[in-house]
Structures are given as C-alpha cells and as structure tokens.
KOLBATI-303748 format. One line per field, with one value per residue (C-alpha): residue number from 1; x, y, z. Coordinates in steps of 0.5 Angstrom, whole numbers. Last residue first. Example, Ala and Ser with C-alpha at 12.3 -4.5 7.8 and 13.67 -1.06 7.14 Angstrom:
% residues 2
num	c(2; 1)
c1	c(27; 25)
c2	c(-2; -9)
c3	c(14; 16)
***
This chain:
% residues 335
num	c(335; 334; 333; 332; 331; 330; 329; 328; 327; 326; 325; 324; 323; 322; 321; 320; 319; 318; 317; 316; 315; 314; 313; 312; 311; 310; 309; 308; 307; 306; 305; 304; 303; 302; 301; 300; 299; 298; 297; 296; 295; 294; 293; 292; 291; 290; 289; 288; 287; 286; 285; 284; 283; 282; 281; 280; 279; 278; 277; 276; 275; 274; 273; 272; 271; 270; 269; 268; 267; 266; 265; 264; 263; 262; 261; 260; 259; 258; 257; 256; 255; 254; 253; 252; 251; 250; 249; 248; 247; 246; 245; 244; 243; 242; 241; 240; 239; 238; 237; 236; 235; 234; 233; 232; 231; 230; 229; 228; 227; 226; 225; 224; 223; 222; 221; 220; 219; 218; 217; 216; 215; 214; 213; 212; 211; 210; 209; 208; 207; 206; 205; 204; 203; 202; 201; 200; 199; 198; 197; 196; 195; 194; 193; 192; 191; 190; 189; 188; 187; 186; 185; 184; 183; 182; 181; 180; 179; 178; 177; 176; 175; 174; 173; 172; 171; 170; 169; 168; 167; 166; 165; 164; 163; 162; 161; 160; 159; 158; 157; 156; 155; 154; 153; 152; 151; 150; 149; 148; 147; 146; 145; 144; 143; 142; 141; 140; 139; 138; 137; 136; 135; 134; 133; 132; 131; 130; 129; 128; 127; 126; 125; 124; 123; 122; 121; 120; 119; 118; 117; 116; 115; 114; 113; 112; 111; 110; 109; 108; 107; 106; 105; 104; 103; 102; 101; 100; 99; 98; 97; 96; 95; 94; 93; 92; 91; 90; 89; 88; 87; 86; 85; 84; 83; 82; 81; 80; 79; 78; 77; 76; 75; 74; 73; 72; 71; 70; 69; 68; 67; 66; 65; 64; 63; 62; 61; 60; 59; 58; 57; 56; 55; 54; 53; 52; 51; 50; 49; 48; 47; 46; 45; 44; 43; 42; 41; 40; 39; 38; 37; 36; 35; 34; 33; 32; 31; 30; 29; 28; 27; 26; 25; 24; 23; 22; 21; 20; 19; 18; 17; 16; 15; 14; 13; 12; 11; 10; 9; 8; 7; 6; 5; 4; 3; 2; 1)
c1	c(54; 49; 44; 38; 32; 32; 39; 37; 31; 36; 38; 31; 29; 36; 34; 27; 30; 35; 29; 25; 31; 32; 24; 26; 31; 27; 22; 26; 30; 36; 43; 46; 42; 46; 52; 51; 48; 51; 46; 43; 43; 39; 34; 33; 31; 26; 23; 22; 19; 14; 12; 11; 7; 3; 1; -1; -5; -8; -9; -13; -17; -19; -21; -25; -29; -30; -33; -37; -40; -41; -45; -49; -51; -53; -57; -61; -62; -65; -70; -71; -78; -77; -70; -69; -64; -60; -60; -55; -53; -54; -48; -43; -38; -32; -34; -41; -41; -41; -45; -50; -50; -52; -56; -62; -65; -73; -75; -76; -74; -74; -77; -73; -71; -78; -80; -87; -84; -79; -72; -69; -63; -65; -59; -60; -58; -63; -69; -74; -69; -68; -61; -59; -60; -57; -51; -51; -52; -46; -42; -43; -42; -36; -33; -35; -32; -25; -25; -27; -22; -17; -18; -18; -11; -9; -11; -8; -1; -2; -4; 2; 6; 1; -4; 2; 5; -2; -4; 3; 2; -5; -3; 3; -1; -6; -2; 3; -2; -4; 4; 5; 0; 1; 9; 7; 2; 8; 13; 8; 6; 14; 16; 10; 12; 20; 18; 15; 21; 25; 22; 21; 28; 32; 27; 29; 37; 37; 39; 36; 39; 34; 35; 32; 30; 33; 30; 27; 23; 24; 19; 24; 23; 15; 13; 18; 16; 9; 11; 16; 10; 5; 11; 12; 4; 4; 10; 7; 1; 4; 8; 14; 15; 11; 12; 13; 9; 11; 18; 19; 18; 25; 25; 28; 34; 32; 34; 39; 36; 36; 38; 33; 30; 28; 21; 18; 23; 20; 14; 8; 5; 6; 0; -4; -2; -6; -11; -12; -12; -17; -21; -20; -22; -29; -31; -30; -35; -40; -41; -44; -50; -51; -57; -60; -63; -69; -73; -67; -64; -57; -56; -56; -62; -62; -57; -56; -49; -46; -50; -47; -40; -41; -44; -38; -33; -37; -37; -29; -28; -32; -29; -22; -23; -25; -19; -14; -17; -16; -9; -6; -7; -7; 1; 5; 9; 6; 0)
c2	c(114; 116; 120; 121; 120; 113; 112; 113; 108; 102; 100; 99; 95; 91; 90; 88; 83; 80; 79; 75; 71; 70; 68; 63; 60; 59; 56; 51; 48; 51; 47; 43; 37; 37; 38; 32; 32; 26; 21; 19; 26; 29; 23; 23; 30; 30; 24; 28; 34; 30; 26; 33; 36; 29; 29; 36; 36; 29; 33; 39; 34; 30; 36; 39; 32; 31; 38; 38; 31; 33; 39; 35; 30; 36; 39; 33; 32; 39; 37; 42; 45; 50; 51; 58; 61; 68; 73; 75; 82; 86; 83; 86; 81; 78; 78; 78; 71; 68; 73; 73; 65; 64; 58; 59; 53; 54; 49; 42; 39; 31; 29; 25; 32; 34; 41; 42; 44; 49; 49; 44; 40; 33; 29; 23; 16; 10; 9; 10; 9; 15; 16; 9; 10; 17; 14; 8; 12; 17; 11; 9; 15; 17; 10; 10; 17; 15; 9; 13; 18; 13; 10; 16; 17; 11; 12; 19; 16; 11; 16; 20; 20; 19; 24; 29; 27; 28; 34; 38; 35; 38; 45; 45; 43; 48; 54; 54; 57; 63; 63; 65; 70; 73; 74; 76; 82; 84; 84; 88; 93; 94; 95; 100; 104; 104; 106; 112; 114; 112; 116; 122; 122; 121; 127; 132; 130; 130; 124; 117; 111; 106; 102; 95; 93; 87; 80; 80; 73; 67; 61; 56; 58; 59; 54; 49; 50; 48; 42; 39; 40; 36; 31; 30; 29; 23; 20; 20; 17; 12; 9; 11; 16; 13; 15; 9; 10; 5; 4; 11; 12; 10; 5; 7; 3; -1; 1; -3; -2; 5; 5; 9; 15; 19; 22; 18; 20; 27; 24; 28; 24; 18; 14; 15; 23; 23; 19; 24; 30; 28; 25; 32; 36; 32; 32; 39; 40; 34; 38; 43; 38; 40; 45; 47; 43; 40; 34; 29; 33; 32; 32; 38; 42; 47; 51; 51; 53; 47; 43; 46; 45; 38; 36; 40; 36; 29; 30; 32; 26; 21; 23; 23; 16; 13; 17; 14; 7; 7; 11; 6; -1; 3; 5; 8; 4; 5; 0)
c3	c(-137; -143; -139; -144; -141; -144; -141; -134; -135; -138; -131; -128; -134; -133; -125; -127; -132; -127; -122; -127; -128; -121; -120; -126; -122; -116; -120; -123; -117; -114; -116; -110; -112; -119; -115; -111; -104; -99; -97; -90; -86; -92; -93; -85; -85; -91; -88; -81; -85; -89; -83; -79; -84; -85; -77; -77; -83; -80; -73; -76; -81; -75; -71; -76; -77; -70; -69; -75; -73; -66; -68; -73; -68; -63; -69; -70; -63; -63; -68; -73; -74; -78; -82; -83; -88; -86; -92; -96; -101; -94; -91; -97; -98; -94; -87; -89; -92; -85; -81; -87; -88; -80; -81; -77; -73; -71; -66; -64; -57; -56; -49; -43; -40; -39; -37; -34; -27; -30; -25; -30; -27; -27; -29; -33; -35; -35; -31; -36; -42; -46; -43; -44; -52; -52; -49; -54; -60; -58; -57; -64; -67; -64; -65; -73; -73; -70; -75; -81; -79; -79; -85; -89; -85; -88; -95; -95; -93; -99; -104; -102; -108; -114; -111; -111; -117; -121; -117; -119; -126; -127; -124; -129; -135; -133; -131; -137; -142; -136; -135; -142; -143; -137; -139; -146; -143; -138; -144; -149; -143; -141; -148; -149; -143; -145; -152; -150; -145; -151; -156; -151; -149; -156; -159; -153; -154; -161; -165; -164; -161; -159; -152; -153; -146; -143; -142; -149; -150; -154; -151; -148; -140; -139; -144; -142; -135; -136; -140; -135; -130; -135; -136; -129; -128; -133; -130; -123; -126; -130; -124; -120; -115; -110; -103; -99; -92; -87; -89; -91; -83; -82; -77; -70; -68; -62; -55; -51; -44; -41; -33; -29; -30; -25; -25; -20; -15; -15; -12; -13; -19; -15; -17; -10; -10; -17; -14; -8; -12; -17; -11; -8; -14; -16; -8; -8; -14; -11; -5; -9; -9; -2; -4; -10; -16; -12; -11; -11; -5; -4; 4; 8; 6; 9; 12; 19; 19; 23; 19; 12; 15; 17; 10; 6; 10; 10; 2; 2; 6; 2; -4; -1; 2; -5; -9; -4; -4; -12; -11; -7; -10; -17; -16; -11; -6; 1; 0)
***
C-alpha cells in the first residue's frame, strides 16, 4: 500500500471523495443550511459537495499513483534501444508509375512553355539624334515595351498554368495515396466509434430509469423528450465577413430536431479535429522524412542546383534590374 500504484490510488480516491463530502455536509449542518443532503426534488442544496469531491478525489488519486513524488520522474538504466525504423518503410512515396510520369510530363511541359519561349530580357534601347527626341522616343518605347512584356508573360503563365496544376496534382496523388488512404481509414474509424458511442449513450438516456440528471427548474420540463425548434443557418454572419451583408439573408429551417442539430455539431467537431490532426501529422511526417533523407545521403552537384521555380524567379528579378538600369539611358543619361 505504501508503494505508488493503483493499489494505493484507488483507496485514496475513495477516501478523498467520502472525506470531502463529509466536510461539506458538516459545514452545512453547523451553519443550519437546508437541505444538508442532496435532494432529488431540488437542483439546489448540497450538490455543491460534488464539486469539492471531484477535485479532492482527483488530487488523492494523483497522489496515489505517485504524481507528486520526485523519485517517480527519475529515469533508470535504459535497456538497449532498437534503432528507429524509417517512416518511409511504413508509407513509401510512389515516385514511379504511369500516374507520376504523366504528372511529371505535364509539369515539365509547363516550365518548358515558360522557359523555352523566346522573349526579350533586356530593354532594347534606341539611339535617336537630338536629346529631346531621344528622351521622348525612348520613354514612350519603354512604356510600350513594358506593356507588351507584361502581356506576354501573363499569356505564357496562363497557358502553362493548366498543365502545371494538373501535373502537380497527379504527382501529389501518386506519391501520397497510401498516406491519404491510411488517414482516411483512421478518420472513418474514429467517426464510427464516436457515432456508435453517442447512439449507445442516448439509448441509455432515453430509458425510463437510464442515464439522466434533473437540472431543470421548470416543472413542465421533460428531459426525456426531444425538443424541436427553428434552426437558423448564419449565412449572413459568415459571408458578411468578406461580402456585403445586405446581399445575403440567413436561412431558417423550421421544426428542426435538437437531437439532429447535436449530431451535426458532433460530426463537424470530430471532422474538424481529425482534419487538423491529420494535417499536422502529415506535415511532421514529411518534415521528418526530409531530415532523414538529408542525413543518409551526400548531395550531388545536381542536387545543390536550385529548383526550376527559384531559377525562374531569379531570371525575372534579373529582367526587372535590367529595366531599372535602362531607365536612365531612356531619359538621355549616357554614362
């Protein structure tokens, strides 16, 4: 009984629960408060003893398992640990197959349209006699050239955007379909357990002497009955954050069951939590995979080269710098 564990925690929990109730009832008796005991006919009274009992029993249980003992936090001698298996063995990214090759071909086609299409990267400065005419001609020509260059770039990006987006989606699906299938199965399992548990609890709650807690002060209130009312869909409050609120109106569903609204809320809650947890898990999995790959291999010269989007951004930045440098010459400054 002296050693921390369930053998000491469970008796300590029971003793703490009973002792805290006894203290509350004793204080209420000495103060002549009525009722002293918990009353089934009233929601008021000595039920406040359960509040203290919950905290005291929690503290005594934690003491029983040794949560407040510093020695329980000390680490003993570690046994020989097995080498951690790489997560790639569990979820292998599929970088082969027809789907991945089709996506890579679309991605390469998009960058070929952007990179291999002839386009002027430097401003073609015009040499015209007379200072004023030279300044006017080159200033007008600079504006026209910038407009043509911008339209040309937008056209290329628009044309290349479709195969580029399609290629990225195909490669992502080909690489991560096993991971997505795993988390989809886990999400289905969690939702199934949650729905089954909710159905079981509500089944017991609807029994004549099942689970229930009378807290209604209204005499005609029946906590076994299923309430109905008007459910308002807050379209105006949601879309009003980004669009004019007067263009939208809230939708009202008359005669909605409160049980249906509760189930919908539970479903949205579990789905949102599962999506958030799945996104965090996928992020850490991919980040950990990249760290392991970097540690296990030596980078080659090709791997040290920046990827195509970064090189493309560098070319665009170089073109902008060339245009800026050409502006003084366009207004007649020759040095």
